N, C-alpha and C positions, 0 to 999 in steps of 0.2 A: 386669614390675613390678620396681622396684629395691629395694623395702623401705625406702626413705628417707621420713622424715616431712617435713612442711612446715618444721619447725625445722631438720632436717638440710640441706634445700635452701637455706634462708636462711643457715645457717652456712657452707655451701660458697661462697655468693656473697660473704659478708663476708671469707672467707679469700682469695678471688681478688682482692678489692679491696684487701687489706692493711689492713683496718679493725679488726683484732682486737689486743688487748694481747699482748705476747710470750708469756706463759704459755699463754694459750688457743690462740694460733697454733701453738705447739710441740706442744700436745696434739693438735690437728687434723692437724698434719703427720704425727705418729705414726699417727693413725687412717688417713690416706690410704695409708700404706704397707701396711696389713693389710686395708683395706676397699675392694675394687675398685669397688663401686657409688659410694661416697663420692668416691673418686679420679676416677671418670669424671664425676661431677657437677661437681667443681671444674674439671676440664679443659673441660667444656662452658661453664662460666662464663668461663673464661679466653679461650676462643675467641670467645664472644659479646662480651666486653669489649675484645678486641684492636683492633678498628677505631677505638676511641676514641683510641688512641695516634697514629693518623694525623693527628689534629687538633692535636697538640702539636708545636711546632717542635723539631727536634733540637738538643741542647746538647752540645757536645764536652766530655768531662771533662778536667781538668788532666792533663798528662803523667804526674805522679807518682801519680795516683789508683790505677792498677792495682797498682803496687808496694806502695803503702800498704795496700790491701785485702788483698793476699796475705800481707803480714807480720802483719796483725791476725788474719786467719782461720786461717792456718797457721803460727804462730810457731815450732813445733818440727818441722815436716815435714821428712823426710829428702830429699824431692825435691819439685820444684814441683808444685802441684796440677793435676790434669787439668782440661780445660774443664768436664766434667760436675760434678766435685766442687766446683769454684769456683762455678759457677752455682747449684748446689743449695744451697750454704751461704749464698751472698749473697742468694738469693731466698727461702729457707726452704721451697721446694717439695719435695714427695716426688718420687721418681724418675719415677713414672708421670705426674704432673702436669707436671713439667719436660719430659718427652719430648713431651707434647702441645703445650706452649707453643713448643718449639723446632721443631716440625714445621710450618714455615712454608709458606704457600701452598696448604694443603690445605682442602677444603671442610668437613671435619669432623675432630675429633681422632681419633687411632688408638685402637683398643680396647686397654686395658691388658693383657689376656690374650694379645694377639698381639705384644707388644713384647719385644725382646731388646736389651740394651745391652752395651757393652764399653768399658773404658778401656784405652788402650794408651799406654805411655810408654817412651822409650829408657832405657837403664840410667842415663845421667847426667841424665835428666829434660829434656833440651833439646828433644826432639820429643815432642809430646803429641797424641793423636788420640782423639776420642770418636766412637763408632759407635752408631747406633740402627737396628735392623732391625725393620721392620713386616712380619710374616709374612702378614697379610691382604692387603697390597698387593704383596708381593714386592719391596720397595724398601728400600734402606739409605741413611740420611743420615749423613754424616761431617762432623766439625767439627775443623779443624786448630788447633793451638796451639803456641807455641814456634817453634823454628827450622824453616825450610823446606829443601828440597833445595838442593844447590849448583848452580853454573852448569852447564847442559847435562845436568842430572840430574832425575829424577822419583821420587817415592815411589809405590810400587805396593802395592795391598792384595791379599792372597791368602787363599783358603780352604784350610786344610790338611786333608788326608784322613787316615783312620786308617792307611792304608798308607804314610804319609810323603810322598805326592804333594801337589802344590800346584796350584790353579786360580786364575788371575787374576780378580779382581772389578773391576779397573779402576784407573786412576791417581787418586791423591788430589789435592785442590786444593792449590795452593801456600799459600793462606791462606783463611780463611772457611769456608763450608759448601758442600756439594755433595750431590746425590742420585745414587744408583747403582741402576739397575734390575738385579735379580738374575735371571739366566736361569731359566726354569721348571725345567729339568733339575737345577738346583743348590738349589732352594728346600727340598727335603726334607732336605738335609744341613745347613741353616743352624742348626737348633736346637742350642744348646750347642756350636756349632762353634768350632774354634780359628782365629783370624785372625792374620795376620802381615803386617808391613810390611817391604819391602825397598827399598834404594836402587838405582835402575836408570838406564840411559842415558835421555836425554830421549826421550819417546814410548813408553817401556815396555820390558819385557824382550824381547830379540830372540827371535822364534819362540815367545813365550809361556812361556819357561822362565826361572825366576829366576836371575839371575847376580850380583846385588849382595849386600852384607852384610844380614843381618836386623837391622832397627832395633828392632823390638818385636813381641811376641806377647801375645795375651790371649784369653780364652774369652768367647763371647757368653753372657750369663746373662739369664734371664727377669726382667722387672721385678716 
């Protein structure tokens, strides 16, 4: 039992469709951040409605659209917004619902209580990576933003241990999204773990030992 009423379910559907006025949508967005049952219902609606997008022909936005949106959404930001924050602000979705929407290719949305997210950005903001870890599936999704690695280089993602050691989780995509299966032996250490990105030779750190400079670090936090 979710405890949701028929009106709650209908509101979740209207929210997913974007059919609500701004004030009501903002209120439901705040509710989704504190009400896991309502957030899960919205995620279910998003998943059910997503196939409808396949019937619409893609339309490429003008080249200046991204820059214009960033300036409007983050006019005083000290650094460029990460992919997660930009998408969350642009869509009005809560973190839990946004995670479900971005978890592409899955038969069902992840459970909000099993999700951990992290925003990583280099000091100058030129490299931005959003990470979503689903503890139930033992899988992490990463989304690249900003500049990629240089020629003959790769960005590598690491799990930092309390003893200062680092275990590689894999190479990051040069752009777009990718999924990373987390080995079972590491899954117990992922909750609230610290992640790091280093710049390594193409193919990854030799011998599994980080050699390049640290680009960014961040902690996984529960949605």
